[in-house]
DRENDO-1510 file (C-alpha; in Angstrom, 1 decimal, always signed):
<recs>
REC; n; res; u; v; w
REC; 1; MET; -84.6; -41.9; +76.4 .
REC; 2; LYS; -82.8; -40.4; +79.7 .
REC; 3; ILE; -83.8; -37.6; +80.4 .
REC; 4; PHE; -83.0; -34.2; +82.7 .
REC; 5; ARG; -86.4; -33.3; +85.2 .
REC; 6; ASN; -84.4; -31.3; +87.0 .
REC; 7; THR; -84.6; -27.4; +85.9 .
REC; 8; ARG; -81.2; -26.3; +87.8 .
REC; 9; SER; -79.3; -29.5; +86.0 .
REC; 10; LEU; -80.9; -28.4; +82.9 .
REC; 11; LEU; -79.5; -24.1; +82.8 .
REC; 12; LEU; -76.1; -26.2; +84.7 .
REC; 13; ALA; -76.0; -28.7; +81.7 .
REC; 14; ILE; -76.3; -26.0; +78.9 .
REC; 15; LEU; -73.5; -23.3; +80.1 .
REC; 16; MET; -71.5; -26.1; +80.2 .
REC; 17; LEU; -72.1; -27.4; +76.9 .
REC; 18; LEU; -70.6; -24.3; +74.7 .
REC; 19; PRO; -66.8; -23.7; +76.5 .
REC; 20; MET; -66.0; -27.2; +75.0 .
REC; 21; THR; -66.3; -29.1; +71.8 .
REC; 22; THR; -67.3; -32.5; +73.2 .
REC; 23; GLN; -70.8; -32.9; +75.1 .
REC; 24; VAL; -70.2; -32.1; +78.9 .
REC; 25; PHE; -72.9; -32.3; +81.1 .
REC; 26; ALA; -73.8; -31.7; +84.5 .
REC; 27; GLU; -74.3; -33.7; +87.6 .
REC; 28; SER; -77.1; -33.7; +90.0 .
REC; 29; ASP; -77.6; -34.6; +93.2 .
REC; 30; THR; -81.4; -36.0; +92.2 .
REC; 31; ASP; -81.6; -39.9; +91.7 .
REC; 32; ASN; -83.6; -39.6; +88.9 .
REC; 33; VAL; -81.1; -37.1; +86.9 .
REC; 34; SER; -78.8; -39.1; +84.4 .
REC; 35; LYS; -76.7; -38.2; +81.4 .
REC; 36; PRO; -78.5; -37.3; +78.1 .
REC; 37; GLU; -79.1; -39.2; +75.7 .
REC; 38; SER; -76.0; -39.1; +73.1 .
REC; 39; VAL; -76.5; -37.6; +69.1 .
REC; 40; ASN; -76.0; -40.0; +66.7 .
REC; 41; ALA; -75.3; -39.9; +62.8 .
REC; 42; LYS; -78.7; -39.9; +61.9 .
REC; 43; TRP; -79.6; -37.0; +64.0 .
REC; 44; GLU; -76.8; -34.8; +63.8 .
REC; 45; VAL; -75.9; -30.5; +63.4 .
REC; 46; ILE; -74.9; -29.2; +60.8 .
REC; 47; VAL; -73.0; -25.9; +60.2 .
REC; 48; SER; -72.4; -24.1; +56.6 .
REC; 49; PRO; -70.3; -21.0; +57.2 .
REC; 50; GLY; -71.0; -18.0; +55.3 .
REC; 51; ASP; -70.0; -14.3; +55.8 .
REC; 52; SER; -70.2; -13.2; +59.3 .
REC; 53; GLN; -72.5; -16.0; +59.6 .
REC; 54; LEU; -73.0; -19.7; +60.2 .
REC; 55; THR; -75.9; -21.5; +59.2 .
REC; 56; ILE; -76.9; -24.5; +61.4 .
REC; 57; SER; -79.4; -27.5; +60.2 .
REC; 58; PHE; -80.6; -30.7; +61.9 .
REC; 59; PRO; -84.0; -32.7; +61.6 .
REC; 60; LYS; -86.8; -31.4; +63.6 .
REC; 61; THR; -87.8; -35.3; +64.3 .
REC; 62; LEU; -85.3; -37.1; +67.1 .
REC; 63; ASP; -84.1; -40.5; +66.3 .
REC; 64; SER; -86.6; -41.9; +69.0 .
REC; 65; GLY; -89.6; -40.4; +66.6 .
REC; 66; ILE; -90.3; -37.7; +69.2 .
REC; 67; VAL; -90.6; -33.9; +67.7 .
REC; 68; PRO; -89.5; -31.7; +70.7 .
REC; 69; ASP; -91.9; -28.8; +71.7 .
REC; 70; THR; -88.7; -26.7; +71.2 .
REC; 71; PHE; -84.9; -26.1; +70.4 .
REC; 72; THR; -82.7; -24.4; +72.6 .
REC; 73; LEU; -79.8; -22.7; +70.7 .
REC; 74; ARG; -77.1; -21.1; +72.0 .
REC; 75; ILE; -73.9; -20.3; +69.9 .
REC; 76; LYS; -70.2; -18.8; +71.9 .
REC; 77; ALA; -66.9; -17.7; +70.4 .
REC; 78; GLU; -63.9; -19.9; +71.0 .
REC; 79; GLY; -61.8; -18.8; +74.4 .
REC; 80; LYS; -64.9; -15.7; +75.4 .
REC; 81; SER; -66.3; -16.3; +78.9 .
REC; 82; GLU; -69.4; -14.5; +77.8 .
REC; 83; VAL; -72.5; -17.0; +76.8 .
REC; 84; PRO; -75.2; -15.2; +74.8 .
REC; 85; THR; -79.1; -15.3; +75.3 .
REC; 86; PRO; -80.0; -18.4; +73.7 .
REC; 87; ILE; -82.5; -18.4; +71.2 .
REC; 88; ILE; -85.5; -20.9; +71.5 .
REC; 89; LEU; -87.4; -22.2; +68.0 .
REC; 90; SER; -91.2; -23.3; +69.1 .
REC; 91; THR; -91.8; -26.3; +66.8 .
REC; 92; ASP; -95.0; -25.1; +66.2 .
REC; 93; THR; -93.5; -22.5; +63.9 .
REC; 94; ILE; -91.5; -24.9; +61.9 .
REC; 95; GLU; -93.1; -26.3; +58.9 .
REC; 96; SER; -90.1; -28.2; +57.3 .
REC; 97; ASP; -88.8; -31.1; +58.5 .
REC; 98; ILE; -85.4; -29.9; +59.0 .
REC; 99; VAL; -84.5; -27.1; +60.8 .
REC; 100; THR; -82.7; -23.8; +59.9 .
REC; 101; TYR; -81.2; -21.0; +61.8 .
REC; 102; THR; -78.6; -18.5; +60.9 .
REC; 103; PHE; -76.8; -16.8; +63.3 .
REC; 104; THR; -75.5; -13.3; +62.0 .
REC; 105; LYS; -73.0; -10.6; +63.0 .
REC; 106; LEU; -70.2; -13.1; +64.3 .
REC; 107; THR; -66.3; -12.1; +63.5 .
REC; 108; ASN; -65.0; -13.8; +60.5 .
REC; 109; LYS; -61.8; -16.2; +61.1 .
REC; 110; THR; -63.0; -17.0; +65.2 .
REC; 111; ARG; -64.0; -20.5; +65.9 .
REC; 112; TYR; -67.3; -20.8; +67.5 .
REC; 113; ILE; -69.5; -23.6; +69.6 .
REC; 114; ILE; -73.2; -24.2; +68.6 .
REC; 115; GLY; -75.1; -26.5; +71.0 .
REC; 116; VAL; -78.8; -27.1; +70.3 .
REC; 117; VAL; -81.1; -28.3; +73.3 .
REC; 118; THR; -84.5; -29.9; +72.5 .
REC; 119; ILE; -86.7; -30.1; +75.3 .
REC; 120; LYS; -90.1; -32.0; +75.0 .
REC; 121; GLU; -93.0; -31.6; +77.6 .
REC; 122; GLY; -90.4; -29.5; +79.8 .
REC; 123; GLU; -87.5; -32.4; +79.4 .
REC; 124; TYR; -84.4; -32.0; +78.5 .
REC; 125; SER; -83.5; -34.7; +75.9 .
REC; 126; VAL; -80.7; -34.6; +73.1 .
REC; 127; VAL; -78.1; -32.3; +72.7 .
REC; 128; GLY; -76.4; -31.6; +70.0 .
REC; 129; THR; -73.0; -29.9; +68.9 .
REC; 130; ALA; -71.0; -28.3; +66.4 .
REC; 131; VAL; -68.1; -26.0; +66.1 .
REC; 132; SER; -67.2; -23.8; +62.7 .
REC; 133; THR; -66.2; -20.8; +61.9 .
REC; 134; PRO; -67.6; -18.0; +59.5 .
REC; 135; ASP; -65.6; -16.8; +56.6 .
REC; 136; ILE; -66.0; -15.5; +53.0 .
REC; 137; ILE; -66.5; -18.1; +50.4 .
REC; 138; PRO; -64.4; -16.8; +47.5 .
REC; 139; VAL; -66.7; -16.6; +44.1 .
REC; 140; ILE; -65.8; -18.2; +41.2 .
REC; 141; ILE; -64.2; -15.8; +38.8 .
REC; 142; ASP; -64.5; -17.0; +35.5 .
REC; 143; VAL; -61.2; -15.9; +33.3 .
REC; 144; LYS; -60.4; -16.1; +29.5 .
REC; 145; THR; -57.2; -16.9; +28.1 .
REC; 146; VAL; -55.6; -15.9; +24.9 .
REC; 147; VAL; -52.4; -16.9; +23.9 .
REC; 148; GLY; -49.9; -15.5; +21.7 .
REC; 149; ASN; -46.6; -16.0; +20.2 .
REC; 150; GLY; -44.7; -15.8; +23.8 .
REC; 151; SER; -47.6; -14.6; +25.8 .
REC; 152; VAL; -50.8; -15.3; +27.4 .
REC; 153; GLN; -53.3; -12.4; +28.4 .
REC; 154; LEU; -55.7; -13.1; +30.9 .
REC; 155; THR; -59.4; -11.0; +30.9 .
REC; 156; PHE; -61.9; -11.5; +33.7 .
REC; 157; ASN; -64.8; -9.1; +35.3 .
REC; 158; LYS; -64.4; -7.0; +37.6 .
REC; 159; LEU; -66.6; -7.8; +41.2 .
REC; 160; GLU; -69.2; -6.5; +42.7 .
REC; 161; GLY; -71.6; -6.5; +45.8 .
REC; 162; THR; -71.5; -5.6; +48.7 .
REC; 163; LYS; -67.8; -5.7; +49.4 .
REC; 164; VAL; -65.6; -4.5; +46.4 .
REC; 165; PRO; -62.0; -6.0; +46.1 .
REC; 166; THR; -59.4; -2.9; +46.6 .
REC; 167; VAL; -56.8; -5.2; +44.6 .
REC; 168; TYR; -56.3; -8.3; +42.3 .
REC; 169; LYS; -53.1; -10.4; +42.6 .
REC; 170; ILE; -52.5; -12.8; +39.9 .
REC; 171; GLN; -49.7; -15.3; +41.0 .
REC; 172; TRP; -47.8; -17.7; +38.2 .
REC; 173; TRP; -45.7; -20.7; +37.6 .
REC; 174; TYR; -43.9; -23.0; +35.3 .
REC; 175; LYS; -40.9; -24.3; +36.9 .
REC; 176; ILE; -41.4; -26.8; +40.3 .
REC; 177; ASP; -38.8; -27.3; +42.8 .
REC; 178; LYS; -37.3; -31.0; +43.8 .
REC; 179; LYS; -40.1; -31.6; +46.0 .
REC; 180; GLY; -42.3; -31.1; +43.1 .
REC; 181; GLU; -44.0; -27.9; +44.6 .
REC; 182; PRO; -44.6; -24.8; +42.2 .
REC; 183; ILE; -41.6; -21.9; +42.2 .
REC; 184; TYR; -44.0; -18.9; +41.9 .
REC; 185; GLU; -42.6; -15.9; +39.5 .
REC; 186; LYS; -43.0; -12.4; +40.9 .
REC; 187; PRO; -46.9; -11.7; +41.1 .
REC; 188; VAL; -48.9; -9.1; +39.4 .
REC; 189; THR; -50.9; -6.6; +41.9 .
REC; 190; ILE; -53.7; -4.6; +39.9 .
REC; 191; LYS; -55.3; -2.0; +42.4 .
REC; 192; SER; -59.0; -1.8; +41.7 .
REC; 193; GLN; -58.9; +2.4; +41.8 .
REC; 194; SER; -56.7; +2.0; +38.4 .
REC; 195; ILE; -59.2; -0.3; +36.4 .
REC; 196; LYS; -61.5; +1.8; +34.1 .
REC; 197; ARG; -63.9; -0.2; +32.6 .
REC; 198; GLN; -66.2; -3.6; +34.0 .
REC; 199; GLU; -63.5; -5.7; +32.5 .
REC; 200; VAL; -59.6; -6.4; +33.6 .
REC; 201; SER; -57.5; -7.5; +31.0 .
REC; 202; TYR; -53.5; -8.5; +32.0 .
REC; 203; THR; -51.4; -9.5; +29.2 .
REC; 204; PHE; -47.6; -12.1; +30.0 .
REC; 205; ASN; -45.4; -11.2; +27.8 .
REC; 206; LYS; -41.6; -12.9; +26.6 .
REC; 207; LEU; -43.0; -16.6; +27.7 .
REC; 208; LYS; -41.5; -19.5; +26.2 .
REC; 209; SER; -43.9; -20.5; +23.9 .
REC; 210; GLY; -44.4; -24.6; +24.0 .
REC; 211; THR; -44.1; -23.8; +28.1 .
REC; 212; ILE; -47.8; -24.6; +29.9 .
REC; 213; TYR; -47.6; -21.7; +32.6 .
REC; 214; HIS; -50.1; -22.3; +35.7 .
REC; 215; PHE; -52.1; -18.7; +36.7 .
REC; 216; ASP; -54.2; -18.0; +40.0 .
REC; 217; ILE; -56.2; -14.6; +40.6 .
REC; 218; THR; -57.1; -13.6; +43.9 .
REC; 219; ALA; -59.2; -10.8; +44.7 .
REC; 220; GLU; -58.7; -9.1; +47.8 .
REC; 221; LYS; -60.0; -6.6; +50.3 .
REC; 222; GLY; -57.8; -6.5; +53.1 .
REC; 223; ALA; -57.1; -10.3; +54.5 .
REC; 224; ASP; -60.7; -11.4; +53.1 .
REC; 225; VAL; -60.0; -13.4; +49.6 .
REC; 226; LEU; -63.9; -12.1; +47.9 .
REC; 227; GLY; -62.9; -14.3; +45.0 .
REC; 228; GLN; -60.1; -17.0; +43.5 .
REC; 229; THR; -59.4; -18.7; +40.1 .
REC; 230; ILE; -58.9; -22.6; +40.3 .
REC; 231; ASP; -55.0; -23.1; +38.6 .
REC; 232; ILE; -55.7; -21.8; +34.7 .
REC; 233; LYS; -53.5; -23.3; +32.2 .
REC; 234; ALA; -52.3; -21.6; +29.3 .
REC; 235; LYS; -49.4; -22.8; +26.7 .
REC; 236; PRO; -47.6; -19.5; +24.5 .
REC; 237; LYS; -47.8; -20.8; +20.7 .
REC; 238; ALA; -44.4; -20.8; +19.0 .
REC; 239; SER; -44.2; -17.9; +15.9 .
REC; 240; LEU; -44.6; -19.8; +12.6 .
REC; 241; LYS; -41.6; -19.3; +10.0 .
REC; 242; SER; -42.1; -18.3; +6.7 .
</recs>
């Protein structure tokens, strides 16, 4: 395994790692310094985005079978010059075979570059990088549909939690253009403050019976989408002739 044995080169390499999405390593004026081993598909840094946070995970054991003494973690917002203080994890305190760490208090919709450096007996061995963007992961809204004569009623529960939607929007369509793209009708906006019950209900009337209608509901707060549905389809019934 190729390593860095020069402390100055190690620190420089870590600092250079974060401003770039690819691995960049510093050169040294010593003969015993070379580029570190590249991370292959078996040892990689996985990122899971969340609301104002990013959770990274990676194997504690390297492909060579070596278990590092420490993992040094750094995160940097893309386009920003400042490099925050690194997080150092000791493998003595990690019981699982997979190392996980969550960076919190991040800015949603901002790309971050993450670097992981492994150190064994003071020697720099492997570098892993990852790029991801924290954001709110919308929950799936469960909707009940009731069809009638030229009508479709949509019913669902209000979302609750630390972040509460200010509006619920219903996009709907039944026609497509020449390219096969939906032609949306005028959307429906329901303000949360107007909802007095836990259950939200809205009925579309004067629809064409026998025609398939598509509905998409989003629960929003500002620019954040807290909840959504996945293409609800409903076909109004034709009235029965006596």
